[in-house]
N, C-alpha and C positions, 0 to 999 in steps of 0.2 A: 648795378646790383649783382653780386655774385650768386652762384646757384644756391648756396646755403641761405643767403638773405632772401632770395626769391622763394624758396621752399617755406621759410619761416613766415614770410609775408602772406603767402597763400593760406597757410594754416591759421594765421592770426585772423585774417578776414573771414575765413570759413567758420570759425568758432565764435567770433565776436570779441575775443579778448585773449591776451597772451597767457593768462593764468590757467585758462581751461584749454589751452593750446591745441586745437585741432582734434578734439576727440571724435569728431565726425569725419575726419580726413582718413580715407582708406585707400590702399593700393588699388589701381585700376582693375586688377583681376579679381577683386573681392566684391561680393554683392553688397550694394548700398542698402541702408535700412529701408528706404522707400520701395525699392524693388523687392526686398525680402517680404515686406508686408503684402505687396501685390501677389506674389507667388504663393506665400504660405498662410496668409491671414494672421500672422503673428508679428510682433514688433522686432523680435530677434529670436534665435533659437531658444526655446523654453519660456518665451514671454508671450502671454496670451493677451490680445487686445480686447478690452472691455468696451462693448458698444452700448449706446442708448441709455446713459445714466441721466436721470432727472433729479432736480432738487426736491420734488415732491417725494421721491423714493428715499431720499436721505433725511428729510426734515423731521422724521418721526422721533429722532433721538432727543431726549430732554436736554435743555441747556443746563449749565451749572459746572461744577468742578469736573475736569476731565480725569478719568482714571484709566491710565494705559494698562494693557494686559501685562501681568507679571511674567517672570521667567517660569517655565515649566519645571516641575520638581524632578530632580534626579533620584531614581529608585535604585537603591543599592541592596544587594543580597549578600550578607556575610555567611561564609561557610568555613567551618573548622574541619580540616582534614587531619586525622590522627589515627594512631594504632595503640592498642593495648596488648603488648606481647605476652606470650605464655612461656615460662621458663622451661627449657629443655636441657637434658643432661649432656655434658661434654660436647657442646656445639654452640655456635653463635646463635642466639635466640632473640636478640633485640638490636634495633638500629640506634643511631645517635638520637639524642633528644631527651628533654627533661619531663616529658609526659609519658609515663609508663604504666599508670594504673587508672582505674575508673575514678578514683578520688582526684587524681591529677587533672583528668578531663573536666570534672565538675568545677574545680577551682579555676581552670583556664577559661571555661565558658563564662564564669562570673567576672573574671578579669576583662575579657573581651567586651562583655556587656557594659561595664563601667567606662571603658574607653570609647565605645560607640556613643554612650550617653554624653560624654564630654565632647566628642566630635560634633554631634548634633547641636549642642549648645554653642559651640564656637563658630559654626558654619555661617558665613555671610552670604550664602546662596541657598536656594531651596533644595533640601535633601531629605529623603525618607529612607531609613534603614529598616528593611524587613527583618523578621525574627531570625536569629542565628540558627543555622542547621549544622548538625554534627554528621560528618561523613567518614566512615571507617573503611568502607569498600566501595567499589564503583557502583554496585547495584543500589546502594543507599541513595544515589542521586535520583533514581526513579520515584522515590517517595517524596521528593521535594516539589510540592505543587505550585509554589509561588515564584520559582525561579524564572518562569516564562515572562512574568510581568516586570522583571528587573532590567535596568539599562546596563548595569555593571555588577560583576561578581567579585566580591572582596574575599580572597582566599587567605585564611590564616593557616599557613602551611606547616603545621606542627609535625605531621607525619603523613602516612598513607602512600599509596602507589602513584606512579606517574600516570596511569590510566585514568585516574580521577581528573587530573588536570586536562588530559586529552579530551575527555568527554565534555568538560565545561567549555573548552576552547572551541569545540565543534558547534556549540550553540551560536557562535558568532558574536557573542556579547563581549563588551570590554572586560578585561580582567586586570586586577591589581593583586599581586602576591605579596603578602606580609610575612616576614620571618623575624623571629626574636633571636637576639644575641644577648643583650643584657637587660631588656625590659621585662623579663620574666623567664620562665623555663626555656632553655635554648631549644630551637626547633631543628628537626632533622634537615629540612630543606634549606636552612642557613648554610649547610655544607654543600648540597648537591644541586641547588636550583640552576646554576649555570651549566655544568657539564652534562647533567642528566636530562634536564628539561629544555632550557633555552637553546643549547647547542646539540641536543639529541645525540650525545656520544660522539660528536665531531669537534672540529676546531673553529667552526664558524656558526653564527646564529642560524638556526635551521627552521624557525617558525615564522609564519606570516601573521601579523596582527598582534604579536606580543614580543617584547624585547626587554633589554636590560632596564629601560626606563620604567617598566611596569613592576619592578621589584623594589620593595621598601623594607629596610631593616630598622626595626625598633621605633622609628620616629613617627609620632602622630602628626607633626607639622608636615612631614613629607606626604603623608596620606592625605591631609586636608587640601593641600594645593592641587594635588592630582584630581581629587574629587571635584574641586572648583573648576578645573580645566574641562573635565568631561561634562559637567553641567553646562558650561558655556558652549561646548560643541553640540550637545544635544539640542540646545535652543537655537542653534544656527543652522545646522544641516537640515535641509528640507523646509526651512521657514519661508514665509511669504513676504513679499515686498511690493508695494505699488511704485511704478516708475512713471512719473508724470512726464509726458513727452517721449516716453520709451526709454530703453536702456542705452547707454553710451559706453565708450571704451577709449580713454584718453590716448589719441594718436595711434590707436591700434585697430586692426581689423575687427569689426564688431561681431561678426559671426563666429570667429575663432574664440574671442573672449567669452562670449555667452555660451558657446559649446563647452568650454573649459569650466566655467562657473557651474554649468549644469552638471558636469561630470564630478567635480570635486565637492562643491557645496550643495548641489541639488536644490538650489533656490527656486522657489515658485514665483516668477516675476509676472506681475499683472500690469499691463501697459494701458495707461490712461492717456488718450491723445489730447493735444492742446485744443482741438475743436470741442471735445467733450468738456474739458475744464472751462473753456470760455463760456459755454452754455450754462454750466453750473454757477459760475461767478455772476453772470447776468441775472439768472433766476434768483440767486441768493440775495443780491442787492435789491431786488424788488420785494423782498420779504422784510417788512419793517422791524420785525422782532430780531432778525439777524443784525441789522444795523445798530439797533439799540443795545443789543448784547455786546457787540464789538466796541461801541463807545464806552459802555460800562466797564468792560474788562480792560480797555486801554486806560481808563481813569485809574483803576485800581493798580495797574502795573506801574503807571507813571508816578503814583504816590509813594512808591518804594524809595526810601531815602538813598538807596544805592544807585538809583537811576538818574542820569542827566540827559535831558532831551536837547539834541543839537540838530534836529531835522524837523520837517513839517509834521505836526501831529497827525494830519490826515493819512500820511504814509503808515503810521503806527496803527491807526484804526483799521486801515485796509489789510494790514498784516493779520489782524485778529479775524477779519472776515475770511481770509484765505486759510488761516489755521482751522477755523470751524469747518470749512469744507473738507480739508484734508483729514481731520479727525473722523468726520462722518464717513468718508470713503474708507478709511482703515477699519472702522467698526463694521461697515457693511460687508467688506470682503475679508473680515476676520484676520487682520494682520496688524503687526505692531510697527512695521518699518515703511518708510517712504523716501523716495529720492526724486529730485527735480532736475530734468534735463533742460538745456538751453536757459539756465537760470540767469545768464548774463544778458538776455535780451527778450526772448519770446514771451516769458511770463509777465514782463513789466507792463506792456500795454493792456494785457488782459486783467491783471490784478490791480493796476495803477499803484503799484509799489514793487519792491523787490521781495524775493522769498527769504532773504537773510534772517530777519527777525523772526519770521514764522517758523523756520527750521530750528532756530535757537529755542523758541518757546516749546516746540514739540519735544525736543530733547530734554528740556527741564521738566516736562510733564511725564517723562518715562517712556516716550516713544523713541524710535531710532530714526533720525531724520538726517539726510545727507544732500548736499548740493551736487550739481553736475552729473549725476547718474553715471559716475565713472565706476563701472563694474570691475575694473582692475583692482580697486581699493575698497569698494563698498562691502564686499563679503568680509574683509578683515575688520572693517568698522563694526559690523554686526557681531562678529566673533568676540572682539575685545569688549564691547559693551555687555555681551552676555557672560563673559568670564568675570569682569570686574563688578558688574551691577551698577556701573556709572556710565554717563554719556561718553561717547567717543568724539573727538574733535578731528574732523577731516581737514587737512591743511596742506599748504604748499611749503615745502622745505626750500631753503636757500643753499648757499655753499658753506660747508663747515670750515672753520678756521680758528686757530687759537683756542681750541676746545669749546667753541661756541657755535651755535647755529640758530638762525631765526626761523620760526614757523609762523605762518599767518594765513588767515582766511576770514571771511565776513560772516560766518555762520556759527561762531563758537557758542556752546551752551554756557549759561551762567552757573548752573549747578554742577560744576565739574566733579565735585565729590559725591554727587547723587543726592545731596540734602540741602546744602547751604548755597545761597545766591551770592556770587561774587559781584562787586561793584561794576557798573558798565555805563558807557556813554552811548546814546543812540544817535548815530551819524547817518549820512548817506552811504550807500554802497560805493566803494572807492572808484572803480573803473567807470561807472555810469554817472556818479555824483547825483544819485537819484534814490528814492526809497528810504528804507530804514534798515540799518545794519548795526549790530552791537559791537562796541569795542570793549571786550571783557577784560577786566584787570585781574588776571589770574594770580594765584597766591605765590608770593616770592618765597623761595626755599622749598616749594613743593616738588617732591620726587615724581617723575612722570615716566611712563613707558611709551616708547615710540616704535611703531611697526611699519616697515617699508616693504610693501609687496612688489614683486617683480612682474614684468609684463607677461611672462610665460607661465606663471603659476608653478614654477619649479622650486623657488625658495623665497622666503621672507627674511628680512634682516631685522633684528631687534636691538634697540639702543636705549639704555636707561639714562636719564638726565635729571637736571634740577633747574627749575625756573629761576632765572636771576634778574630778569627785568621785563617790563611791559612797554616797549618803545612805542613811539608814535611817528613812524615814517610814512612816506607817501606810497603805501602798499595796502593790501587788504587790512581791514580795520582791527580785528583781534590779532595781536602780535605778541609773541613771547620769544625772548632769547633764552635758550637753555644751555647750560654747561654740561659737559660730559667728560669722563676720564679717559676714554679711548683716544688714541692718537688721531688728530684731525685728518691726516692724510689717509689713514686706513678707512675712516668713515667715508671720505670722498671716493676712495677706490671701490668700496664695497656696497655703497648705497645703490639699489636698483630702482627701476620704475620711475614714478614721479610722485604722486600724492602720498602723504604719510597719514597714519592714524596715531593720535596721542590720547592717552588716558591718565588720570591721576593714579598714582600708586605704582608699585613694582610688580608686574605680571609677566615678566620675561619667561620664567619657567613654565607657567601655564600656557602661554602662547605657543612655545615650542612643542610642548607635549601634545596640544590639540592639533596643531598643523600637521605634525608627522603622522597622525592617525588618518588624515585624509590625503596623504601622499605628497605633502608640500614640505620641503626641507626648511630648516630654520638655522640661521647663523646668528648667534648671540654675541654682540659686540660689547656687552656688559655696560 
């Protein structure tokens, strides 16, 4: 055995399976998770260990249909900056722009109002537009009392001075600057937004937190996808996630990964130990109502004409017991996301099934559920679910060739479009040949967005593709072959990290816009 084989063998045995390849293996000079807990009382930097949970404390929630928390609403403050010039003799008295009179201002405010009404109706994400405010001079900003509650300021830059933009920028809020060319009266800032504001009278971008991507000319579609992106980011940064068995980082130093996650995404990670989970499972199984509910829900699930059962029914019922526990934990700790570490082994003797189907169920119910606790990729999965409003599929990529790549994992959601259940076979988890894992038959011809996070959190790579088949190879159960237009060699050269995130639809622009706002570069392979 050569050194590479030896290293791989050690990683494989440490993690229990090649597909989650050694995400507990860390260089000897890095602190292990066990020692980190002893020293700090946390599972990893930014992960708080939750002690002493009892089933009695969780069992107060009524059984019935699960309702996952929805995305929080993006609050947008529209501001019209304008001037009404006064004629002066024998000198320049007006700037460029088609808004020159009070009547022009009134007409423009009505036009903006109709556009905002249309944006609200078209939005497939939660958004609330505050009343439009008119700003003619910098002091007018002091009279706007609702700007503080906004997440984003949408500036209709018809006119006005640079100092107005400077004051809004100092609030630290996201900004989008809209200028008209042909969609109405031409705006002054259509001429000077780049040299005077973005470049601040220099040859290079001179501002922090606002750049060329934050300028929109005419297009309501361009406005809409940017708002969708910021809504996704708002619902991701600072959000809370339960990490069953603590956080992990695929083959990477855990403390570095979690420190970076804390810095970029500011995730609030709650660590539920396996000792605590084991106690909850034992106590829940002693509750007859839990067992009856799990059997009833399994019955209903298996009656779906799109489901084929090719594993032991008991595994399915146990998945519903585990799902009930995880939902109650998320409700108690007021979060929408959960991830399971050591899902290739540790959870199986406790739950007497695998977590695969459970995580699939949670995603279909509107929660954000991920296997492996790989925090190299989990933040991107949360972000893409919050941008798209659809479940994200964490998967293992293979090697790109002939404009095709296979993506696979055992935890795929069935409601990949957020609404409709795809057909699925319930099989065992592949590597263990145990438990219940869905083989989801994803929609042929469906356009998908693939996000590839790097290990260093410096860049993500985006690749659009189309599902061309659902193969049935001896690999993780849910499998898709996707075709893409980019040269396969370029994809092979540029793909970083390991795990990918896949969502239905084309959200490459939104992903890049959001990531750059938190200091992560984005390479769009198209």
